[in-house]
Residue frames relative to the residue before (quaternion, step in Angstrom):
aa qw qx qy qz dx dy dz
M 1.0000 0.0000 0.0000 0.0000 0.00 0.00 0.00
V 0.3156 -0.7427 0.5645 0.1735 3.55 -0.95 0.90
E 0.2724 -0.7598 0.5693 0.1563 3.56 -0.84 0.95
R 0.2335 -0.7305 0.6217 0.1590 3.52 -1.05 0.82
K 0.0723 -0.7885 0.6102 0.0256 3.54 -0.81 0.97
T 0.0970 0.7841 -0.6010 0.1207 3.52 -0.56 1.21
E 0.1336 -0.7644 0.6252 0.0838 3.52 -0.90 0.92
C 0.1458 0.7774 -0.6013 0.1137 3.54 -0.95 0.88
R 0.5045 -0.6117 0.5092 0.3346 3.51 -1.29 0.27
V 0.4137 -0.7631 0.4385 0.2329 3.56 -0.43 1.25
E 0.5999 0.5729 -0.3795 0.4098 3.60 1.04 -0.59
R 0.6238 0.5313 -0.3373 0.4635 3.59 1.21 -0.42
L 0.6527 0.5101 -0.3124 0.4649 3.59 1.22 -0.41
L 0.5916 0.5973 -0.3732 0.3924 3.58 1.05 -0.71
G 0.8019 0.2516 -0.2169 0.4966 3.54 -0.86 1.02
R 0.5153 0.6429 -0.4237 0.3765 3.60 1.22 -0.16
Q 0.4375 -0.6743 0.5299 0.2706 3.55 -1.06 0.78
V 0.2121 -0.7506 0.6147 0.1171 3.54 -1.03 0.87
R 0.1695 -0.8003 0.5712 0.0666 3.55 -0.89 0.97
A 0.4518 -0.6452 0.5483 0.2810 3.51 -1.29 0.56
D 0.7256 -0.4235 0.3104 0.4448 3.58 -1.30 0.09
D 0.6986 0.4687 -0.2716 0.4675 3.59 1.05 -0.74
G 0.6005 -0.6083 0.3331 0.3980 3.59 1.32 0.10
R 0.5437 0.6213 -0.4194 0.3774 3.58 1.19 -0.18
I 0.4973 -0.6599 0.4832 0.2893 3.55 -1.13 0.75
V 0.2871 -0.7663 0.5583 0.1366 3.55 -0.81 1.09
G 0.6965 -0.3757 0.2731 0.5469 3.59 1.07 -0.76
R 0.5075 -0.6171 0.4991 0.3356 3.52 -1.33 0.04
I 0.5040 -0.6137 0.5050 0.3381 3.56 -1.15 0.64
Q 0.1019 -0.8259 0.5546 0.0064 3.56 -0.55 1.21
E 0.8059 0.0384 0.0254 0.5903 3.56 1.11 -0.65
L 0.1679 -0.7533 0.6266 0.1085 3.55 -1.23 0.58
R 0.1949 -0.7408 0.6284 0.1355 3.55 -1.16 0.65
A 0.0192 -0.8117 0.5829 -0.0325 3.57 -0.87 0.95
E 0.2083 -0.7469 0.6181 0.1293 3.52 -1.29 0.50
R 0.4801 -0.6595 0.4956 0.2981 3.54 -1.09 0.74
E 0.0015 0.7749 -0.6309 0.0391 3.52 -0.97 0.96
H 0.8015 -0.1412 0.0107 0.5810 3.56 -0.15 1.36
D 0.8179 -0.2291 0.1801 0.4961 3.61 -0.64 -1.10
Y 0.7366 0.3485 -0.2181 0.5371 3.60 1.20 0.20
Y 0.4374 -0.6731 0.5293 0.2746 3.56 -1.33 0.16
V 0.1956 -0.7636 0.6082 0.0934 3.53 -1.12 0.78
V 0.3857 -0.7124 0.5356 0.2384 3.58 -0.80 1.03
T 0.2135 -0.8005 0.5523 0.0921 3.56 -0.78 1.06
E 0.8080 -0.0670 0.0454 0.5835 3.59 1.12 -0.59
F 0.2869 -0.7179 0.6129 0.1635 3.49 -1.35 0.47
H 0.2107 -0.7540 0.6050 0.1449 3.58 -1.11 0.64
L 0.1372 -0.8097 0.5704 0.0148 3.54 -0.81 1.12
G 0.7782 0.4182 -0.2717 0.3818 3.53 -1.28 0.46
P 0.7479 -0.4394 0.2819 0.4100 3.55 -1.36 0.21
S 0.6507 0.5085 -0.3334 0.4548 3.62 0.92 -0.78
A 0.6167 0.5383 -0.3412 0.4620 3.56 1.09 -0.67
L 0.6376 0.5151 -0.3268 0.4705 3.59 1.04 -0.75
I 0.6424 0.5111 -0.3212 0.4721 3.59 0.94 -0.86
E 0.6471 0.5136 -0.3055 0.4735 3.57 1.01 -0.85
A 0.6679 0.5141 -0.3029 0.4449 3.58 0.91 -0.93
L 0.7024 0.4432 -0.2637 0.4906 3.57 1.03 -0.75
A 0.3384 -0.7810 0.4577 0.2568 3.57 1.35 -0.15
V 0.3946 0.7269 -0.4813 0.2901 3.59 1.06 0.65
R 0.4696 0.6688 -0.4495 0.3606 3.60 1.23 -0.18
H 0.6325 0.5552 -0.3253 0.4311 3.59 1.09 -0.71
F 0.6835 0.4603 -0.2820 0.4914 3.57 1.22 -0.39
G 0.5961 -0.6024 0.3448 0.4035 3.56 1.27 0.26
F 0.4083 0.7066 -0.4820 0.3189 3.59 1.23 0.29
T 0.0524 0.7834 -0.6170 0.0527 3.55 -0.85 0.97
V 0.3100 -0.7083 0.6003 0.2046 3.49 -1.29 0.39
P 0.4510 -0.7036 0.4647 0.2924 3.61 -0.74 0.96
G 0.7027 0.4478 -0.3386 0.4371 3.54 -1.18 0.55
R 0.6413 -0.5291 0.4067 0.3787 3.52 -1.33 -0.24
V 0.0581 0.8130 -0.5716 0.0939 3.56 0.48 1.20
H 0.1044 0.7867 -0.6019 0.0888 3.53 -0.96 0.85
G 0.1630 -0.7563 0.6201 0.1302 3.49 -1.34 -0.01
Y 0.3676 -0.7184 0.5449 0.2280 3.54 -1.30 -0.08
R 0.2823 -0.6895 0.6393 0.1904 3.50 -1.26 0.63
V 0.0861 -0.8160 0.5713 -0.0196 3.56 -0.60 1.22
R 0.3702 -0.7185 0.5433 0.2271 3.58 -0.69 1.07
W 0.6689 -0.5245 0.3507 0.3931 3.58 -1.20 0.55
D 0.7155 0.4528 -0.2635 0.4621 3.60 1.01 -0.75
Q 0.6128 0.5382 -0.3505 0.4604 3.60 1.28 0.03
L 0.7055 0.4111 -0.2463 0.5220 3.58 1.29 0.05
D 0.2558 -0.7586 0.5859 0.1259 3.55 -0.82 1.08
L 0.0751 -0.8169 0.5718 -0.0079 3.57 -0.54 1.22
S 0.2912 0.7721 -0.5227 0.2142 3.61 1.14 0.40
D 0.7210 0.1946 -0.1608 0.6453 3.58 1.24 -0.53
Q 0.2419 -0.8376 0.4740 0.1237 3.57 0.06 1.32
E 0.5867 0.5580 -0.3697 0.4558 3.58 1.23 -0.31
H 0.7936 0.1831 -0.0577 0.5773 3.59 1.17 -0.65
P 0.0640 -0.8277 0.5567 0.0285 3.63 0.39 1.16
R 0.1140 -0.7924 0.5986 0.0292 3.57 -1.09 0.80
L 0.5124 -0.6183 0.4974 0.3282 3.54 -1.19 0.57
T 0.2989 -0.7350 0.5780 0.1908 3.54 -1.19 0.58
C 0.7253 0.3256 -0.2032 0.5716 3.57 1.31 0.14
P 0.6124 -0.5224 0.4122 0.4268 3.61 -1.22 0.18
V 0.6189 -0.5605 0.4022 0.3755 3.59 -1.14 0.66
E 0.6174 0.5837 -0.3406 0.4026 3.60 1.04 -0.75
E 0.6486 0.5179 -0.3217 0.4558 3.61 1.19 -0.40
L 0.5658 0.6064 -0.3872 0.4029 3.61 1.23 -0.23
E 0.4477 -0.6603 0.5320 0.2837 3.54 -1.18 0.61
R 0.3407 -0.7414 0.5432 0.1981 3.58 -0.80 1.01
I 0.1096 -0.7660 0.6282 0.0811 3.54 -1.16 0.65
G 0.8280 0.2163 -0.1643 0.4906 3.54 -1.16 0.66
G 0.6684 0.5408 -0.3599 0.3621 3.49 -1.32 -0.38
A 0.2428 -0.7745 0.5705 0.1257 3.50 -0.25 1.25
R 0.4379 -0.6762 0.5270 0.2706 3.53 -1.01 0.81
R 0.4617 -0.6602 0.5091 0.3029 3.54 -1.04 0.72
R 0.3342 -0.7287 0.5641 0.1979 3.50 -0.98 0.87
P 0.5138 -0.6271 0.4676 0.3523 3.57 -1.00 0.68
R 0.5090 -0.6454 0.4735 0.3164 3.54 -1.03 0.76
K 0.3892 -0.6905 0.5557 0.2509 3.51 -1.06 0.77
R 0.3660 -0.7197 0.5485 0.2173 3.49 -0.94 0.93
P 0.4935 -0.6442 0.4758 0.3390 3.59 -0.96 0.74
R 0.4971 -0.6559 0.4812 0.3019 3.53 -1.02 0.80
K 0.4053 -0.6885 0.5437 0.2571 3.49 -1.06 0.76
K 0.3509 -0.7227 0.5571 0.2104 3.51 -0.97 0.87
H 0.2769 -0.7548 0.5757 0.1492 3.50 -0.90 0.97
A 0.4691 -0.6613 0.5074 0.2919 3.52 -1.03 0.80
A 0.3500 -0.7577 0.5179 0.1875 3.57 -0.92 0.90
């Protein structure tokens, strides 16, 4: 396995738009998760999108919700290409990302038909 070693200032990544291979915007980097490894920290995952922002601000605990189908993505460190830190890109299809947040819409219940007695 080849290790990628990239050092960067995380504050420069926050808020950056992440694009898929087809150029479409997947979301903005809202949060990073890191683990201590010896004398430094290693980013293990990035959180993208509106749900990630709500999670980062910890307002979900206060009952704050956003109407509609808001969601975000959890992106492992190896699923994000940071060779151009101004323009981060996914290294995998969007379908491989783990979704976070966003309540699924429930199908509407149809009213029962009344039968004549």
